[in-house]
PAVEXPA-648885 format. One line per 3 residues: their letters; for each residue x, y, z of N, C-alpha, C. Coordinates in pm, 1 decimal, decimal comma, padded with zeros to 6 digits. Atoms other than C-alpha are relative to their C-alpha. Example, Ala and Ser with C-alpha at 12.3 -4.5 7.8 and 13.67 -1.06 7.14 Angstrom:
BEGIN
as) 00089,0 -00119,0 00000,0 01230,0 -00450,0 00780,0 00090,0 00120,0 00000,0 ~ -00082,0 -00119,0 -00006,0 01367,0 -00106,0 00714,0 -00077,0 00109,0 00073,0
This chain:
BEGIN
xxx) 00116,8 -00060,5 -00060,3 01391,5 -02606,1 01254,7 -00109,9 00008,4 -00105,4 ~ 00110,7 -00005,4 00094,1 01056,5 -02642,1 01086,6 -00082,8 00123,3 00026,2 ~ 00082,2 -00119,2 -00009,8 00833,1 -02353,9 01017,0 -00146,1 -00039,9 -00004,7
xxx) 00142,1 00031,3 00000,1 00469,6 -02380,3 01107,2 -00077,5 00128,3 -00021,3 ~ 00084,5 -00117,4 00017,3 00194,8 -02147,1 01006,3 -00133,3 -00026,5 00068,0 ~ 00130,2 00010,5 -00063,3 -00123,9 -02079,9 01188,8 -00103,3 00029,3 -00106,8
xxx) 00100,9 -00018,0 00103,6 -00408,6 -02131,5 00948,7 -00138,4 -00002,6 00064,2 ~ 00137,5 -00003,9 -00047,3 -00765,3 -02041,7 01014,7 -00078,7 -00112,4 -00068,1 ~ 00084,9 00097,8 00068,2 -01042,5 -02288,7 00934,3 -00037,0 00051,9 -00138,9
xxx) 00026,4 -00037,1 00139,5 -01132,0 -02290,8 00563,0 -00110,2 00105,7 -00012,1 ~ 00109,9 -00095,8 00012,0 -01457,6 -02100,0 00618,9 00041,1 00140,7 00044,4 ~ -00042,9 -00131,5 -00048,3 -01270,7 -01815,1 00795,4 00111,3 00059,0 -00085,9
xxx) -00110,5 -00049,9 00081,9 -00993,6 -01785,5 00533,3 -00047,4 00081,3 -00118,5 ~ 00051,1 -00079,9 00110,2 -01218,1 -01618,9 00278,8 00013,2 00147,9 00036,5 ~ -00012,7 -00143,2 -00031,2 -01124,6 -01249,6 00261,7 -00135,4 00068,2 00019,5
xxx) 00132,4 -00061,0 -00012,7 -01493,4 -01159,9 00217,9 -00057,0 -00021,3 00139,0 ~ 00052,1 00030,5 -00133,4 -01577,4 -01326,8 00548,7 00065,4 00087,1 00107,0 ~ -00072,9 -00080,6 -00098,6 -01325,3 -01098,5 00722,7 -00042,7 00146,6 00002,4
xxx) 00033,2 -00141,9 00011,6 -01481,1 -00766,9 00619,6 -00067,1 00060,0 00122,9 ~ 00069,8 -00052,4 -00117,7 -01684,7 -00735,8 00938,4 00096,0 00047,9 00107,3 ~ -00096,4 -00035,2 -00104,4 -01370,2 -00701,6 01151,1 00077,0 00126,2 -00041,6
xxx) -00061,9 -00127,2 00039,9 -01224,7 -00344,6 01154,7 00145,2 -00012,1 -00047,2 ~ -00140,7 00015,1 00040,6 -00859,4 -00456,3 01131,1 00007,5 -00059,3 -00139,7 ~ -00001,9 00063,9 00131,3 -00928,2 -00683,4 00836,0 -00063,4 00090,8 -00104,8
xxx) 00064,9 -00093,9 00092,7 -01161,2 -00426,7 00676,4 00102,4 00101,4 -00051,3 ~ -00102,9 -00095,2 00042,4 -00873,1 -00176,8 00672,2 00110,0 -00069,9 -00079,3 ~ -00103,8 00074,6 00072,6 -00614,7 -00437,4 00565,9 -00044,7 -00032,2 -00142,1
xxx) 00055,8 00031,1 00131,7 -00841,8 -00527,9 00275,7 -00036,2 00126,6 -00077,1 ~ 00018,3 -00126,1 00072,3 -00846,4 -00162,1 00170,7 -00143,1 00043,8 -00010,9 ~ 00142,0 -00035,0 -00004,7 -01206,9 -00095,8 00275,2 -00080,4 -00084,7 -00099,0
xxx) 00064,3 00090,6 00094,1 -01298,0 -00387,8 00050,8 00055,1 00007,0 -00141,8 ~ -00052,5 -00013,5 00136,4 -01109,1 -00267,2 -00257,8 00092,3 -00115,3 -00038,0 ~ -00087,8 00112,6 00027,5 -00866,1 -00557,6 -00225,1 -00073,9 -00127,6 -00038,5
xxx) 00078,2 00117,6 00036,6 -01150,0 -00800,9 -00291,1 -00034,5 -00003,3 -00148,4 ~ 00023,5 -00003,4 00143,9 -01161,9 -00701,3 -00657,3 00058,3 -00124,4 -00065,6 ~ -00050,1 00116,2 00074,2 -01126,7 -00998,7 -00888,7 00103,8 00044,1 -00103,3
xxx) -00093,2 -00053,1 00099,1 -00934,6 -00776,1 -01129,8 00097,4 00094,0 00069,1 ~ -00108,4 -00084,8 -00047,8 -00602,5 -00628,9 -01011,3 -00029,2 00063,3 00136,4 ~ 00031,7 -00056,5 -00131,6 -00670,9 -00589,5 -00637,2 00101,1 00106,0 00045,6
xxx) -00098,7 -00102,1 -00037,6 -00343,9 -00396,7 -00587,8 -00028,4 00132,5 -00066,7 ~ 00035,7 -00122,7 00071,8 -00447,3 -00146,2 -00851,5 -00126,7 00060,8 00058,9 ~ 00123,2 -00051,3 -00061,7 -00793,3 -00117,6 -00695,3 00030,7 00064,7 00135,5
xxx) -00040,7 -00060,6 -00126,6 -00631,0 -00052,9 -00356,6 00070,0 00132,7 -00021,6 ~ -00068,5 -00125,3 00032,2 -00406,5 00211,9 -00511,6 -00100,8 00107,1 -00038,8 ~ 00101,9 -00096,9 00040,3 -00706,1 00379,8 -00673,6 -00085,0 00044,6 00118,7
xxx) 00073,3 -00038,4 -00122,0 -00891,4 00371,0 -00340,2 00081,7 00100,9 00079,8 ~ -00086,8 -00095,0 -00069,5 -00592,4 00544,3 -00182,4 -00000,4 00136,4 -00066,7 ~ 00002,3 -00126,6 00074,7 -00592,2 00808,5 -00456,1 -00133,3 00071,6 00021,8
xxx) 00132,2 -00057,1 -00023,1 -00966,5 00860,7 -00409,6 -00011,6 00059,2 00140,8 ~ 00008,8 -00045,9 -00139,3 -00928,0 00898,9 -00031,1 00094,5 00115,6 00032,0 ~ -00102,3 -00101,3 -00028,6 -00625,7 01130,9 -00048,5 -00057,3 00140,8 00019,8
xxx) 00051,8 -00136,1 -00020,8 -00822,6 01458,3 -00096,0 -00071,3 00018,0 00134,2 ~ 00066,4 -00009,1 -00130,1 -01021,3 01378,4 00218,6 00100,9 00025,6 00111,3 ~ -00104,6 -00019,9 -00100,5 -00696,1 01369,5 00415,6 00069,2 00134,6 -00016,8
xxx) -00086,0 -00116,2 00023,1 -00497,3 01646,5 00256,1 -00073,8 00131,7 00022,9 ~ 00075,8 -00124,0 -00018,6 -00775,9 01903,9 00274,1 -00055,1 00016,1 00141,4 ~ 00055,2 -00006,3 -00134,9 -00875,3 01821,9 00631,7 00105,4 00014,4 00108,9
xxx) -00102,3 00003,6 -00104,0 -00544,4 01794,6 00814,5 00114,6 00096,4 -00029,5 ~ -00122,5 -00077,9 00019,4 -00260,7 02041,7 00866,4 00117,3 -00094,9 -00019,6 ~ -00111,8 00085,9 00038,0 00076,1 01907,6 00749,1 00056,0 -00079,4 00118,0
xxx) -00053,3 00072,0 -00115,8 00192,7 01815,1 01100,6 -00086,9 -00121,2 00033,9 ~ 00092,7 00108,8 -00029,5 -00117,6 01605,2 01161,1 00002,0 -00103,7 -00111,8 ~ -00005,7 00092,0 00113,0 -00095,5 01455,9 00812,9 00122,2 -00090,8 00009,9
xxx) -00120,6 00080,9 -00019,1 00261,5 01340,2 00876,8 -00019,2 -00100,7 00113,3 ~ 00026,3 00091,2 -00112,6 00158,3 01193,1 01213,2 -00096,2 -00110,7 -00042,8 ~ 00096,7 00096,9 00050,3 -00136,1 01021,6 01043,0 00068,9 -00104,9 -00087,1
xxx) -00068,0 00093,6 00089,4 00087,7 00867,9 00775,2 00095,7 -00091,9 00075,6 ~ -00088,9 00082,9 -00082,6 00340,4 00747,0 01031,7 -00083,3 -00104,4 00075,8 ~ 00087,8 00092,8 -00072,9 00057,8 00592,8 01236,9 -00057,7 -00105,6 -00094,5
xxx) 00056,2 00095,1 00096,4 -00099,2 00432,6 00927,4 00105,1 -00100,8 -00046,1 ~ -00107,8 00090,4 00038,7 00238,0 00285,8 00831,3 00024,7 -00103,2 00110,1 ~ -00019,5 00092,1 -00112,3 00294,7 00137,4 01176,3 -00117,7 -00094,2 00017,0
xxx) 00120,2 00082,8 -00008,2 -00062,7 00014,4 01193,3 00000,9 -00105,4 -00110,2 ~ -00001,4 00091,3 00114,1 -00019,6 -00143,0 00848,6 00092,3 -00117,9 00020,1 ~ -00092,9 00110,7 -00027,3 00281,4 -00347,6 00956,2 -00070,3 -00104,4 00085,9
xxx) 00068,8 00091,8 -00090,3 00074,9 -00497,2 01235,1 -00123,7 -00061,1 -00066,3 ~ 00128,9 00046,7 00051,6 -00265,2 -00521,2 01063,0 00015,5 -00090,4 -00121,8 ~ -00020,1 00084,8 00118,3 -00140,8 -00661,3 00732,2 00054,6 -00136,9 00041,2
xxx) -00051,2 00126,7 -00050,8 00051,6 -00925,8 00924,9 -00109,4 -00084,3 00062,2 ~ 00111,0 00072,5 -00063,5 -00257,1 -01020,1 01126,5 -00090,9 -00060,5 -00106,7 ~ 00090,2 00049,5 00104,3 -00477,7 -01050,4 00818,1 00066,6 -00109,4 -00083,0
xxx) -00072,2 00102,7 00076,2 -00211,1 -01245,5 00629,2 00002,6 -00132,1 00076,0 ~ -00001,1 00123,5 -00080,3 -00183,8 -01494,4 00916,4 -00137,7 -00065,7 00000,2 ~ 00135,3 00056,7 -00000,8 -00560,5 -01538,8 00932,0 -00031,5 -00064,7 -00134,4
xxx) 00025,4 00055,6 00132,8 -00571,1 -01596,7 00556,5 00095,5 -00114,8 -00034,6 ~ -00093,3 00108,9 00024,3 -00278,8 -01840,3 00580,0 00090,0 00022,0 -00119,8 ~ -00081,2 -00034,9 00116,7 -00073,0 -01656,4 00317,2 00099,2 00107,6 00043,1
xxx) -00099,9 -00100,6 -00038,5 00250,6 -01456,0 00352,6 -00032,0 00139,4 -00049,8 ~ 00031,8 -00131,2 00057,5 00130,5 -01174,9 00124,8 -00121,6 -00014,4 -00090,5 ~ 00120,9 00020,3 00080,5 -00230,8 -01221,1 00013,9 -00029,5 00121,4 -00086,8
xxx) 00032,2 -00108,0 00092,7 -00334,1 -01016,7 -00288,2 -00111,2 00090,4 00048,9 ~ 00113,0 -00079,3 -00049,6 -00647,0 -00900,4 -00108,2 00042,8 00104,9 00102,8 ~ -00049,8 -00097,0 -00097,6 -00439,1 -00716,5 00153,8 00063,5 00114,9 -00077,4
xxx) -00045,1 -00114,1 00080,2 -00396,6 -00371,5 -00002,0 00022,1 00127,9 00082,3 ~ -00029,1 -00117,1 -00083,3 -00351,7 -00137,4 00295,7 00139,8 00053,0 -00031,2 ~ -00136,6 -00039,2 00032,9 00015,9 -00134,6 00197,7 00003,6 00089,6 -00123,5
xxx) 00007,2 -00086,0 00119,3 -00068,2 00010,0 -00146,6 -00058,9 00135,9 00035,1 ~ 00066,6 -00125,7 -00034,7 -00297,3 00271,7 00003,5 00095,5 00093,4 00073,0 ~ -00087,7 -00084,4 -00081,7 -00050,4 00400,2 00261,6 00123,5 00043,0 -00079,0
xxx) -00117,8 -00036,2 00079,1 00249,9 00389,0 00027,4 -00035,1 00107,8 -00101,8 ~ 00040,4 -00103,8 00094,8 00056,9 00589,2 -00231,0 -00021,4 00132,7 00071,9 ~ 00017,1 -00125,0 -00074,5 -00036,4 00845,4 00035,6 00134,2 00068,3 00023,0
xxx) -00133,1 -00059,0 -00016,7 00335,6 00892,7 00105,0 00045,2 00064,9 -00131,0 ~ -00036,8 -00056,3 00130,0 00390,4 00948,2 -00268,1 -00075,1 00130,7 -00023,5 ~ 00081,9 -00118,1 00028,7 00102,8 01194,4 -00298,8 00033,7 00117,6 00091,1
xxx) -00040,4 -00107,3 -00090,7 00227,2 01391,6 00001,7 00106,8 00088,6 -00064,2 ~ -00110,9 -00073,2 00061,1 00532,1 01493,2 -00204,0 -00018,2 00023,4 -00149,6 ~ 00028,6 -00016,5 00142,7 00366,9 01505,6 -00548,1 -00071,7 00132,8 -00021,4
xxx) 00074,0 -00123,4 00029,3 00258,0 01835,6 -00704,4 -00150,1 -00027,7 -00008,5 ~ 00145,1 00019,0 -00009,6 -00115,9 01882,9 -00655,7 -00068,3 00033,1 -00131,7 ~ 00070,2 -00012,9 00127,1 -00218,4 01857,2 -01020,7 -00023,0 -00140,0 -00055,6
xxx) 00041,9 00131,0 00048,7 -00384,0 01574,5 -01210,7 00109,1 -00070,9 -00079,1 ~ -00104,6 00062,3 00080,6 -00093,7 01516,0 -01449,0 00106,8 -00063,5 00089,4 ~ -00103,3 00052,5 -00090,8 00163,8 01475,7 -01171,6 -00054,4 -00115,9 00083,3
xxx) 00056,7 00107,8 -00080,5 -00069,7 01264,9 -00957,8 -00026,7 -00124,7 -00083,8 ~ 00020,7 00114,8 00089,1 -00165,1 01043,3 -01253,0 00131,4 -00070,5 -00030,4 ~ -00132,9 00057,8 00023,6 00203,9 00993,9 -01332,1 00048,4 -00073,2 00124,4
xxx) -00041,0 00063,2 -00125,8 00267,6 00914,4 -00964,0 -00068,9 -00134,4 00018,4 ~ 00074,8 00125,3 -00014,2 -00005,3 00649,6 -00957,1 00052,8 -00103,5 -00099,4 ~ -00048,6 00093,0 00102,6 00116,7 00493,3 -01283,4 00140,1 -00051,7 00034,6
xxx) -00135,2 00042,0 -00036,7 00481,2 00489,5 -01172,0 -00001,4 -00092,2 00122,0 ~ 00008,3 00083,7 -00119,4 00390,5 00348,7 -00832,5 -00045,5 -00140,6 -00035,6 ~ 00047,4 00133,2 00039,8 00194,2 00064,3 -00991,4 00107,1 -00073,7 -00078,5
xxx) -00106,6 00062,7 00077,6 00478,4 -00001,7 -01235,7 00105,7 -00060,5 00092,5 ~ -00102,7 00049,7 -00091,4 00733,9 -00032,6 -00954,9 -00053,5 -00109,0 00092,9 ~ 00057,4 00100,2 -00089,8 00496,8 -00230,6 -00732,0 -00022,1 -00132,7 -00072,3
xxx) 00025,9 00122,4 00075,9 00411,6 -00480,1 -01005,9 00130,1 -00065,5 -00045,8 ~ -00123,0 00058,0 00056,2 00756,4 -00524,4 -01163,2 00103,7 -00032,3 00106,7 ~ -00091,3 00021,6 -00112,9 00945,8 -00509,7 -00832,2 00147,1 -00003,3 -00043,0
xxx) -00142,2 -00003,1 00037,5 01285,1 -00398,2 -00965,5 00088,9 -00007,4 00123,9 ~ -00095,4 00002,9 -00110,5 01598,6 -00435,3 -00754,8 00000,1 00136,6 00066,1 ~ -00013,7 00100,1 -00105,9 01611,7 -00385,6 -00455,3 -00133,2 -00049,7 00055,6
xxx) 00131,4 00035,4 -00055,1 01236,4 -00429,5 -00405,3 -00017,1 -00151,6 00007,8 ~ 00020,1 00145,2 00001,8 01228,0 -00797,3 -00509,5 00088,0 -00069,9 00104,1 ~ -00090,5 00060,4 -00096,8 01530,7 -00881,4 -00295,5 -00053,3 00017,4 00143,3
xxx) 00052,3 -00026,8 -00134,0 01380,3 -00717,8 00014,5 -00128,3 -00079,3 00023,0 ~ 00126,2 00073,5 -00013,6 01039,8 -00876,6 -00050,0 00025,5 -00148,1 00030,7 ~ -00031,7 00141,3 -00023,4 01199,6 -01223,4 -00055,9 00055,7 -00024,6 00139,2
xxx) -00068,4 00019,6 -00127,8 01391,4 -01168,8 00267,3 -00082,2 00041,5 00121,3 ~ 00075,2 -00052,9 -00114,0 01146,6 -00978,1 00487,3 -00142,6 -00054,5 -00007,3 ~ 00132,2 00063,6 -00003,2 00829,7 -01160,8 00587,8 -00090,7 00069,0 00101,2
xxx) 00096,3 -00053,8 -00095,0 00520,9 -01083,8 00790,0 -00053,1 00135,1 -00043,9 ~ 00057,8 -00130,6 00029,3 00353,6 -00747,1 00811,7 00102,5 00099,1 -00052,4 ~ -00105,2 -00089,8 00048,4 00682,4 -00561,9 00765,4 00033,5 -00030,4 -00145,3
xxx) -00027,4 00037,9 00138,0 00748,6 -00757,4 00447,6 -00109,4 00046,0 -00095,3 ~ 00112,2 -00043,9 00082,4 00402,3 -00675,0 00315,6 00009,9 00150,0 -00025,4 ~ -00005,2 -00146,5 00012,4 00450,7 -00303,1 00380,3 00124,7 00049,6 -00071,8
xxx) -00125,9 -00060,4 00042,7 00816,0 -00256,0 00290,8 00017,2 00002,6 -00151,5 ~ -00017,8 -00003,5 00145,3 00801,6 -00351,5 -00076,7 -00077,2 00116,6 -00061,8 ~ 00077,5 -00113,4 00051,4 00531,6 -00090,1 -00134,4 00063,7 00133,0 00039,1
xxx) -00069,4 -00122,7 -00039,9 00722,5 00172,0 00062,3 00124,0 00023,5 -00086,7 ~ -00113,4 -00013,8 00091,7 01027,8 00101,1 -00154,8 -00047,5 00042,4 -00139,5 ~ 00057,2 -00042,9 00128,1 00811,1 00131,6 -00467,2 -00037,2 00147,8 00006,5
xxx) 00032,5 -00142,5 -00018,9 00692,4 00465,8 -00326,6 00126,3 00085,2 -00008,0 ~ -00126,0 -00075,6 00003,8 01052,9 00581,2 -00275,4 00052,9 00010,3 -00142,4 ~ -00045,4 -00003,6 00138,7 01142,8 00486,3 -00632,4 -00087,5 00094,4 -00083,1
xxx) 00092,8 -00090,0 00069,3 00834,3 00668,6 -00758,8 00035,6 00145,0 00028,6 ~ -00034,6 -00137,3 -00037,2 00929,9 00981,9 -00567,3 00130,6 00044,9 -00064,8 ~ -00125,7 -00034,2 00065,1 01282,4 00971,2 -00709,2 -00024,2 00036,6 -00146,3
xxx) 00027,8 -00026,8 00141,2 01155,3 00951,6 -01068,6 -00080,6 00128,6 -00015,2 ~ 00079,5 -00123,5 00005,7 00898,6 01226,0 -01002,4 00086,8 00123,2 00026,0 ~ -00088,2 -00112,7 -00030,1 01164,6 01452,3 -00851,2 00085,6 00034,9 -00121,5
xxx) -00079,6 -00024,1 00121,6 01380,2 01410,7 -01161,9 -00089,0 00063,1 -00107,7 ~ 00091,9 -00052,6 00101,5 01079,2 01473,2 -01388,5 -00037,9 00144,9 00028,4 ~ 00034,1 -00138,2 -00035,8 00984,3 01791,0 -01200,5 00122,8 00089,9 -00017,6
xxx) -00122,9 -00078,7 00012,1 01346,6 01911,4 -01189,4 00027,6 00036,9 -00146,6 ~ -00025,7 -00025,0 00142,0 01377,2 01879,4 -01567,9 -00123,5 00048,3 -00074,9 ~ 00123,1 -00058,2 00055,7 01032,4 02032,8 -01625,3 -00077,6 -00094,8 -00091,7
xxx) 00080,4 00096,7 00072,3 00885,5 01710,4 -01765,3 -00142,0 00002,5 00056,6 ~ 00129,5 -00014,0 -00068,4 00605,3 01749,1 -01509,9 -00007,9 00140,0 00060,9 ~ 00014,2 -00131,2 -00064,4 00462,1 02076,8 -01384,0 00017,2 -00009,1 00152,0
x) -00022,3 -00004,6 -00145,4 00545,2 02181,8 -01029,7 -00128,9 00012,3 00075,4
């Protein structure tokens, strides 16, 4: 069985050309994924910048519902944008970094040291992709594949943060 991919015309495959469309605008991290330097890091920083707008405006129940919705939306939207760009996991698609970081920040102490450590650890795990992240990334494709490696990096980050807080390496 051969695998075919649906590729958009060359003029439509430019991530910049997609910014006008709301789904692609969000998938591209409000444009942060278009950075020429470390688009994943720029998407993560955009997520960190946006976090206070969410956490201070929504009660915890609504925040959890929002994160669940953003995760589900991300599976679909990242897959759509990836197909349009003709790439399984385009670097410009950073909604996965944003949402995964929001999950991390939800459980991170609300101080700059803990949040800075969370961002650094998340980027470390997302970039290096230790086991099982790399294995899952190779096997799961599409929008779910784009999202799941970042969600696993978030889970690993939360584990390390929990240990650090438990042993008083980071303040509570």
